[in-house]
C-alpha positions, 0 to 999 in steps of 0.5 A: 324541725331539727334545723329550726332547733339548731338554729334556735340554739345557735341564735341563743349562744350568739346572743350571749355576746350581745347581751353581755357586751354592756357588762364587759364594757362596764367591767373595762371602764371600772378597771381603767378607773382603778388602774388610773387611780393606782397610777395617780397614787403612785405619782403622788407618792413619788412627788411628795416630800412628806415622811409618813411613819407609823407610831403606835399611839400618838399623832405627831406633826413635825415641821409640816408645811403644805402648799397648794398647786400654785405654790402658795403656803397653806400651812407653815411648819406645823408642830403638834403632838396629840397623845392617844385619846386626844380630840382636835378640831381643825377650823379656818376659813374656806381654802385655808387647808383643812381638808388638804391637811387630812389628804396630806396625812393620808398620803394623797397630797404631794405639795407638802414636806415635813414629817407625820407620825400616827398609827397608820395601820389602825386608822379610819377616815370619815368623809362628808359623803360616806362610802356605802358599798353595794349589798346588805346593810350588814356589809355596809356596817362591817366595811371594809371588814367581813360581815361574818365577823359581826353578830346580828345582836352586835349590829343591832346594838350598834345601830341603836346607839347611833339612832338607826334602830329602825333599820335593825330588821333590814340588816340582811336586805340587799338594796341600794342604800345610798338611795334609801338612806338620807345623807344624815343617816349615811353619816350616822352609819359611818359613825356606827362603823367607827364604833365597830372598828375601834381604830387608834385614830379617826379623821372626820372631814365634815362627817356630821355636816348633814346632821342637826346640832342635837344629833351631832352632839350625840354622835360625838358624846357617843365616841367619847363614851365608846372610844376613849382611847381613840384620837379624834381629828375633826374638820368642821365649821360649826362653833358648837363643835368647839366644846366637843373637842379638847383642842383646836387648830385654827388655820390662818392666813399665809400659813400661820396657825394657832392651837387653842 
């Protein structure tokens, strides 16, 4: 009897390695991806000739030129100053360099030269496919900050503002929210995050592409009301976005550009 008990205990202990092997393999793969990403960023930073400096309030581009990997010029000698609280819409045909400009600002594009000044320590990027971390909805709303710094009342108020009030009772519920929320709802959650963090400058790359024009209008109106001191730089295709921004940057052929 004792022999069977010892064998059973030994079998259970050895099973630990078999049962957790997949977890270890997953952790290793994640670590490899993060390490590779870190090396890629370092490589880009070493190649880039773009000087990125912190500015307390304004966004300033000085003689900024951007190429694609083949050496073709996308933007040539861009010179723009955006005072605090200005809104700018970047438009142009596909491949003109709209998203590439945002990547250059973020320091993720090495085929560029010139100078960029903006509040580097107080900015937020919103993409077409927002990042929604694992966990409860409160954590997703607060990301990347600690959700403990947000009261339940404050979270509910912000959800109502972005027309996600129906999720208020699920703030503490842990689910795979990327599967539950539609892409339009995820984008509105990102707007809620933007309102919560109140950055000095926000970069929106097709951040309302999955919303209808009515919701899009409401979200930008909300930003104007809630974040009057935040500089908004958007990339988008819809003509309706023009009336929601103070200025337009039109990217043209052969690196030419125009500010309207």
